[in-house]
C-alpha positions in Angstrom: -50.7 43.3 -143.0 -49.2 40.6 -145.5 -50.7 37.9 -143.4 -54.2 39.6 -143.2 -54.1 40.1 -147.0 -53.3 36.3 -147.5 -56.1 35.4 -145.3 -58.6 37.9 -146.6 -57.7 38.6 -150.3 -59.0 41.8 -151.7 -58.2 44.8 -153.9 -59.2 48.1 -155.2 -60.9 49.4 -158.4 -61.6 52.9 -159.8 -65.1 53.4 -160.9 -65.6 56.0 -163.6 -68.9 57.8 -164.5 -71.2 57.3 -161.5 -71.9 59.8 -158.9 -71.6 59.4 -155.1 -75.1 58.1 -154.6 -74.8 55.4 -157.4 -71.6 54.2 -156.2 -73.0 53.8 -152.6 -76.0 52.0 -154.1 -73.9 49.4 -156.0 -71.7 48.9 -153.1 -74.6 48.2 -150.8 -76.2 45.8 -153.4 -73.0 44.1 -154.0 -72.3 43.7 -150.2 -74.6 40.6 -150.3 -71.6 38.9 -152.2 -68.8 40.2 -150.2 -67.2 43.3 -148.5 -67.0 46.4 -150.8 -67.0 50.1 -149.8 -66.3 53.5 -151.5 -62.6 54.2 -150.2 -61.5 57.4 -152.1 -63.2 60.0 -154.2 -60.4 61.0 -156.6 -62.5 63.6 -158.5 -66.1 64.1 -159.7 -66.9 61.1 -161.7 -64.1 58.8 -160.4 -64.4 57.0 -157.0 -62.1 54.2 -155.8 -63.7 51.3 -154.1 -62.1 48.6 -152.0 -63.2 45.2 -150.5 -62.7 41.5 -150.9 -62.5 39.8 -154.4 -66.1 38.6 -154.5 -67.5 42.0 -153.4 -65.4 43.9 -155.9 -66.3 41.6 -158.7 -69.9 42.0 -157.9 -69.7 45.8 -157.7 -67.8 46.1 -161.0 -70.5 44.1 -162.8 -73.3 46.3 -161.3 -71.2 49.5 -162.1 -70.7 48.4 -165.8 -74.5 48.1 -166.2 -75.0 51.7 -164.7 -72.4 53.7 -166.8 -71.0 54.1 -170.3 -67.5 54.9 -168.9 -67.2 51.6 -167.2 -64.5 50.7 -164.6 -60.8 50.3 -164.3 -58.9 48.2 -162.0 
């Protein structure tokens, strides 16, 4: 697992203030830049996404534009 992470760096981020449909939409849109998917719905209004660095960065920028709550890594 360590070796796979070194070959394909990635991470996770909690997105606040977007519903499931909006999260899926920003992940789909950002997938043009890299891998990113919804990973865990913690509670209504908080979903964790995961993917490679480029996909996460693109998704976080899109998410910030769609919610006042923003995001947290």
